N, C-alpha and C positions, 0 to 999 in steps of 0.2 A: 486155678491157682494151686491146687494140691499137686498137679503134675510138675510145676516148676519148683515148689518148695517142699517136696516130699522128704520126710525125715528118713535117715538110715535106720534099718531094723536094729534094735538094741540087742547086743551080745550079752554074754554072761560076764560077771565080774571076773571069774577065774580065767575065762577065755581071753578077755582084754588085757589083763595083767600078764598072762603068759605070753601073749603075742608081743607086747612091748618090752617086758622086763624079765622074760625067761632066759634061757640059755643063749638064745639068738641075740638078745639085747638090741632089738631093732629100733628102739628109740634113739640110738646113737647114729642111725643112718636116715632118720626122717629129714625131709626138707625143711619142714616146720617144727622146730624144737618144742612148741607148745601143743602139737597135735595130740600126743598121748594124754596130756592133762585135760584138754578139751574133750576128748572122747570119754575119759573117766568121769568127768563131771556130768557129761550128757547121759551117762549111764545111771548115775546116782540120782540126777534131778527127776522128781516125780512129775507125771503128766498133768495131774490136776492138783495143783499146789494148795488151793484153798480147802480142799476136802481132806488133806492129809494132816494128821495131828502130830505125827512123828515120822522122822526119816531114819530108817534103820540101816546101819552100816555093818551089821554083824557078819554078813556074808563075806565082805572084803577082809574084815578083821580075822575071821577063821582061816581064810585062804592064806593071808600073809603069815599067820602063826605056823602053818604047816609047810610053807615054802620059803626057806631062808634066802635062797638066791633071788627070788622075786622081791622079797622084802628089802634086801640090801641094795638091789639096783634101783627100786623105787625111791629109797632114802637118798641115794646118791643123785638121782634125777632131780628130785624136789629141791635139794640143797643147792645144786648147780643153778637151777632156775631162779632161786630166791637170793642167791649170793650177791651181796653189794647193791641190791635194788633199793633205789631211793623211794621213800613213801611219805616223807613229811608233808608234801603238798596235799596228799589225801587227807591227812589228819587235820590240816590247818584250813583247808578250803572246801573239800567235798561235802555236799548236803548243807552248806552254810551260804547265806546270802552273799553273792559277790558284788552286787551293786544295789544302791538304795533307790535307783530308778525302777519303779515297779514294772512299767511297760518293757523296758529294755531287758530286765531279768526274765520276764515271761517269754518274750521273743527268742532270747538266747537259749532257754531251756527247751522250748518247742523245737527249735532248729537242731539242737543237739540230740533230740529224740530220733530224728531222721537221719542226721548225719553227725554222729558222735565225735567229739574232739579226741584226737589221738596223741598222746604224749610221746616223749622220746622212749625208745625201745629199752633203754637201761633203767627204766623206772618200774615200780611195782604196779603202778596205775595202768601201765600198758598190758601187763600180764592179766590183771583183773578184768580190763576192758575185753580181752580176747576170750577169757575163760568163762567169767560170770557176766555175760553180755546182756542177759534178760533182766528187766526191771525187778521182777519178783524173785530173783535168785537170793536176795537178801532176806526173803521170808522163810524159805525152806531150809536154808542153811542154819538158821537159828533154832530149827525144830529137831536137829540131830542131838540125841542125848549126850550130856556132858561127860558121862563116864565112858562112852564110846570114843569121843574125841581124845580124851585123856589116855585111853588105851592105844589109839593110833599114834599119839604123840610119843609114847614110850616105845612102841614097836619100831617107829621110823627114826628113833633116837635124835630128835630135834634138839638143838643147843638152846639153852636158856637165853632170853633176851638180856640177861644181866652178866653174861660172861665177858663181854667186851665193850669197850668205850671207843674203839677205833672208828674212823671216819666211815660213814655209811653203814655202820652197825645199827641194829634195831633200836638200841637204847639212845644212841646219838641222834638218830632221826626223830625219836620221841622228844628229846629235849629241844631240838631245833623247832619242831612244831609248837611246843609250849612257848618258846621265845616269841615266835611269830604271832601267836594268838594273844598273849598278854600285851605285847606292844600295840597291836591293832585295837584291842579293847580300850587301853588307856588313852590312846589318841582319839578314838571316836567318842569316848565318854566325856572328853573335855571340850567337845564342840559346843558352841554357844546355844544352838537350838535344843541340845540335849540337856545342858545344865539348867536351862530356863524352866524345864519341866520339873526340877527338883530344887526349889529355893531352899528347902530345909537343910540342904548340904552346903549352903553358901559359905558359912563360917566354920566348916569342918574340913579336915584334911581328906583329900580324895582317897577312898578306900581302894581304888584301882592302882594308885601309885604305891600304896603301902603293900598291896597284894603282890605287885610286880617285884618290889624290893625283896620281900620274904621269899618269893619263888626263886629269885636269882641266887640267894644265899644257899637254899636247899639244893639247887642244881649244882652249885660249885662244890658243895660237900660230896654229892654223888659222883661227880667227875674225878675228884681227887682221892676218894677213898677206894679201898680194895674191894668192898663189897658191891659198890655201884647201886645201892638202894638204901632206904631208911626203913625203920619199923613204924608201925601205926601209932605207937605210944610216944613217938618223938615229940618233944615239946614244940619245936619249930613247925612240925606238920600240923599240930593242933592249932597253932596260931594262924597258920595258912588257911585252915578250914574256916576259922572265925572270920578272917578277912574276906574269904570267898562268900560267906553268907551276908556280909556287909555289902559286897558288890551286887549280889542278887537282890538284896533289899533296896539298893539304889535303883535298879531297873524296875522293880515291882512298884516302888513309890512313884516312879515316873509314869508308869502306865496308869496307876490309881489316879494321879493328878490330872489325867486327861479329861476327866469329867468336870474339873475345876477350870482348867486352862485351855481346854480343847487340844486337838492334836492334828498335825498335817501327816499326809501319807509318807513324806520324806523322813520326818521324825519318828514315825511308827516303824519304818524300815530300819532306821538307825538303832532304835531300842531293840527291835527283834533280832538284828544281827548280833548286838552285844550279848543278848540273852542266849542265842544259839552258841556263840563262842564260849561263854561261860559254862554252858552244859558240856561242851566238848572238853574244855579245859578241866572240868570236874572229873571226867573219865580218865584223862591222861594223867592227872596228878595221883589218882587212885593206883596207877600202875607203878608209881615210885616206891610204894610201901610193900615190904615182904616180911612176913612174920615166921613162916615155916617154909620148908623146901617145896611143899605142895603149892604154895602161893605163887612160886616162879613159874610152875607149869600152868596153873590156872590163868595167871595174868598173860602168859604167852598165847594161850588159846583165845582169851577174851579180846586180846589185840587183834588177832587174825580175824576173828568173826566180825569185829567192828569195822575193820578195814574193808571187808567184802560189803558190809551193809552200807557204809558211807558211800563207797563207790557206786553201788547200785541206785542209791537214792539221790545222787548229786543232780539229776535232771528231772526230779519229780515236780510236775507242774501243779497238780491237784493240791498237794499238801502245802506248796508255797502260796498259792492263791488263798487257801483256807486260813493259814496263819497270818498273812499280810492284811487280809481284809476283816478279820473278826473284830478287832478293836475299833477300827474306823466305822464299821457297820454298827457296832454297839453304840458309839457316840451319836451316829446319825439317828438311830432308832430311839435313843434316849430323848432327843429333841421332839421327835414325832409322837413319843409317848406323852410327854407333858402337854403338847398341843391336842392330842387326841382325847385327853381327859374331858376337854370342854365339849366334845361331841357325843358323850355318853349321858343320856338323860336317865335320871333316877326317879323322879316323882312327876306328878302331873303339871306342876308349874314349869319345870324344865322341858317336859314333853311338848306342851303347847307353846312354849317359847321357841323351841326348835321348829315347830310348825310355822309360826310367824316369820322366822328368819328364812325358812325355806320358801315361803310365799314371796318374800323380797327377792331371793335368787331366782325364782321362776319368773318374776316380773322383768328382771334384767335379761334373762335368757330369751324370753319372748321377743324382746326388742332386738337381740343379737340375730335371731332367726330371720327376722324381716330384713335386717341390714345385709345379712349374708346373701339372701336372694337378690337384693339390689346389686351387691358387688359382683354377683355371678353374670350380670348384664354387662360389666365393664369389658371392653375389647382389649384384652392384653395377653401376655404369655402365660405359660404354666407358672413361671416364677412370679410374675405379677399377681396372678390369683392366689398363689401360696402366700405371698406377702400380705396381700389385702385380707384374706381370711384369717391369717395368723394375727394380725394386728386387731382385727375385730374381736376375735376370741380372747386374746391376751388382755386388752384393755377392759373388756367386759368382765373377765374373771378377776382382775385386780379390783375393779369397782365393787364386785360382790364381796370380795375379801375386806376392802377398806370400809365398807358400810356395815360389816358385821352380818351379812346375809349368809345363807347356807346353799351350797351346791350339792345336790345329792350325789352319792358315790365318791365325793371328794374325801369323806371322812374314813373309810375303811383303811387307807394307806396309813392314817394317823392313829386309828384305834387299835390296830393289831398289836402294836408294841405296848400299849397300855394294858391289853389283855394278858400279855406274857407275864406281867408282874404277878398275876394270880398263881402262876406255876412256879416262878423262879425259886421261891424259898422251900417249896415243898417236894420238888422233884427229887426222887431218890431217897427221901426220909420215910422211914417206916411209920405208918399210922397217919401221916400227913398227906400222902399222895391222893387218896380218895377225896379228902376235903378240898385240896387245891383244884382238883379236877371238877368238883362240884361248884366251887367259887368261880372257876373259869366259865362254866355253863351258865351260871346266873349273870355273870358279866356280859357274856355273849348275847344272852337274851336282851339285855338293855342296849347293846350295840345294834342288834337287829331291828328292835322296835324304834330306835332313833333313826336308823336308816329308812325304816318303812315310812315314818311320818315325814321325813325329808323328801322321800319319793313323792308322797301324796301332795305335800305343799308345793313342790316344784311343778309337778304335772298339772295340777289344777289352776295354777296361775299362768304358766307358760302358754297354755292353750288359748284362753281368752285374750291375752295380751297380744299374741301373734295374730289372732283373728281381728282384733281391734285395729291393729297396725296396718294390715293389708286392706281392711275396709276403708280406713281413713285415706290411704294413698289412692284408692280407687275412687272414693267420693270426691276428693279435691282435684285429682289429676286425671280421672277418668282412664285409669290404666291398671288392669289386673296383673300384678307382677308375677303371679304364679300360674297364669293361664297356660303357658307352654311347658311348665315344669311339674304341674301337679301329679302327673302320673309316675314320674320318677321319684318324686318325694314320697309317695305312697308305697311304691314297690320296695323302696329302700328300707322300709320298716317291717316288711313281711319276712319272717324267718324261713319261709318255704319258697319265695320267689326271688330271694337275693341272699347275699352272703352277710346278712344282718348280724348273725351270731359271731361270725368270725370278726367282723368290724367292731362289734361291742367289745370283744376280747382285746382288740388292739387298743381301744379307748381305755379298758381296764389296766392295760400295761402302762399306758401313759399316765394314768392316775397314780399308779405305783411309783413311776419315775418322778413324778412331781413331789411326792412325799420324800423321796431320796434326796432330791435337789434342795428341798427345804431344810432338811437335817444337815446336809452337807455344808450349805452356806452358813448356817447357824454355827456349826462346829468350827469352820474356817474363821469366821469372824471372831469367835471366842479365843481361838488360838492366836490370832493376829492382834488381839486386844483393841478391836476397832471401837468398842464403846468407850474405853478409857482414852483412846486417841482423840475421839471427837470431843469428849468432856474437857480434855486439857489442851485442846487446839488453841494457840495464842491468838490467832487471827479472829476466830469465831468468838472467843471470850471478849476480845476487845471491841468488836463490832456489834455483837448480839447480846453481850452480857452473859454472866456465868450461869443464871437461872435458865434463860432461853437455850443456852448451849447444852446444859444438862437434859432439858426436855427434848431437844433435837436428838441427842444421843440415846435417850430412853426410847423415843419413837422409833429411831433406826434399829435398835435391838429388838424391839417388839415386833416390827412390821417388815423389815427389809427381807428377811428369809422368805416370808409368805409372799411378798411382791414378786421376788424373783422366781419363786416356785410357780405361781399363778401365770407369770409371763411365759415361761417355758412350756407349761401346760397348753397354753393358747397357741404357741408356735407349733407344738406337736400336733395338736388337733387341726390346725389350719393348714398345714403343709403336707399332711399324709396323702390326701387324694391326688394332689398335684405331682408328688413324687411317684405315686402309683401310675399316673398317666405317662409320666416321663419314661418310667421303666417298662411300661406295658404290662403292669400287674394290677389286679383288681384290689387295691388298697384303699381303705377309707376308714372313717370312724363313726361309730354310732353311740350316742349318749341318750339316756332316758329322757332327760329334760328337753333336750333339743328335738328328740323324737316327738314329744307332745306338741311342741311349737310347730314342727314340720307338718304334723297331721292336720293342724288347723289351717295352715297355708294351702295344703293339698286340697282340703274340702272346699275352701273358698275358690281356689283356682279352677276347680271342676264345677263350680256353681252348685255344689252340694249333690251333684249327680254321680254318685259313687256306688258301685255294686255292694250289696250287703256282705259278700265274700271278701272283697278287698278291704272294706271298712273293718271287719272282724279281724283279719290278719294284721291290719295296721295297729289296732288297739292291743291285740294280743302280743304283737311284736314289741310294743313299748314296754310291756311287762317283762318279756324275756330279755330285751336289751338291758333293762335295769338290773335284773338278776345276774346276768353275765358280767356286767360292769362291776357289780358288788363282789361276786365270786372271784374274779380274776384278780382285781386290785387287792382284795383282802387275803387271798391265798398267797400271793407273792410277798406281801408285806409280812404275813404271818411266818412264812418260811425264812425270810430275812431276820426277823425277830428271834426265831428259834436258833438260827445260825449264829447270830451275834452273842447270844447268851450260852452257847454250847449245850443246848438242850437237844436231846435226840428227837428226830422226827417221829420215832416210834411212840413217843408220848401222844401223838395225834390220835392214835387208835383209842386210848383211854379217854381222851378229850371228847372225841366224836361220840362214843358210847354215853358219856355223861351228859352231853348236850342233848342227845336223843331222849334219854330218860327224863331230863328236865322238861323237854318239850311235851312228852306224853303226860307228865304230871301237871304241868302248868302251861298249856299252849297259848293262852291269852297274854301271858307275860312277854311273848315274843312280838306282840302287836300294840298292847296298851299297858300303861302302868296303873297301879292301884294306890291310892292315898294311904290305905292301911298298911300296906307292905312298906311303903316308903317311910311312914312314920315309925314302923317297928324297927326299920334299919337305923333311923336316927337315934331312937332310944338305945338300941344295942351299941351304937357308936359311943353314945354318951356314958354308958355303963363301962365300956372298955376303957374309955379315957379315964 
């Protein structure tokens, strides 16, 4: 690749400037008028941008000071390139959401990464695309010292952006961009789905309309005055800033209300676009004020830097996805946090209650294991087996959920968000960080022991139930359903004879996805007011009565998200192997509880004639599968919870140390609760209250 894309050797600044802008003035004879500028920027651009703290232009400045001819020609060249170039589109559009359709926006930006959109050649955007074509150009150009930029500005005798109000002048383009932004903001803020998020503003005049009117008045004054700017102490400008704060308050209130009303991805994108446009508008209106002559120069430099930055970041995919998904992920994890609190045991009573519910979950799974082996006998297609297995898993998981039983490893996806609450308030606060990390470690110990007892309950019940099921079928029907499958059932549990660890990781990922689905459904229903709709449904009230309708609505609100989550978890678990066969890939899922049931079926199928080695690896494999299930689902959920609350993953380092220290001091707390500790916690809570 280096042979095809080998960079030209960098020349010196003096040599390059002399070549193009010396006495020969070769820039006038070039086929591509932008070539001198491209080469100059290539010379300035650092090779390793992330490691460079400052970009020094002193060599160029010194050369220009000593060479009047080069300085004059460079000034003429740059002014000719920039003359009458339109750039209002960069200010109004670049690096701002262009569509509220999330998938469309992602695809458009990715496509533009490989094949950038090229505007008309009379625009400044075209020049910037050709010169600053690397995405990280926006980083290093902001690392040039301001005093050096000011010195270059004076040396090259750039005109002030306030000198003219003619068409295509810098100030004219600036005002056009402001017009476009405020009109778009006002229109989008008036959409029904956006207004619904902020009922507090129902009886108030829209701050956006007032902001738009005030901005128009200021712009008209600027256009008609001789100075073409206002001062920062202007009363109208102060009023404009107040109205801008009210607009920002509107958006922040809408985001804040998402916890109360829920939020859809479309509404989130609308609000995010309004916020981005307000930020952009905030920068543009700051350029309308000038208090000293120095401000004119600084504003011109600031505008130039921002134009480059906006144009470089217009196709940034990572930042777009991060901004777009943060609030949605927060609302999803908020639901899972509330659900997850029920899966964290604190005292012995809760601990053994978890054990009992885990026994119930193991009982159901034991039956599912037997049914799956029976379904494998059905002569059907890959799709047929995928459907049958999926329905077996799905209805089994839904039954476990509705009966209040516990399926091991289902909790980590829920409990991760609850754990994050121990960090949220203390991160970054002096003196509180260590306490929060310690609180997280204590809570993690409770989560781990809750998961441990759920493992134990599931495993010790799934094994005998599966064994009893296969024995009953053999006793009454004289048919050992695992006689031909026992070897594969046993090998699939071994971490050294199969891809059990990889398959367990896949199951862990599906456990994480089921938690996401649960939170997503709950958030969507909240936003769409499904509970209220059911409660006030005229047909239901008339035929079932208001009390029963309310009960139905409460049942829906409490259970529906969990039902959908468990249904899709079953579909994921049941269809993976068939999809793997269809694609020719070794894909499957391994879950600790099903592993226990399958071990029982394998032993009976082999008439208990299993080598000690295979039995050992089968039992050991069950433990490894459970650990991988837990680690993968918990890690993914923890990562999402960190992301949704804008907490740096660097915090994990301190959290891990705190967990390890807690384990060394109280290892038993990771497996068993103590009544004394639980009682002390209750006393402490009572005192705090």
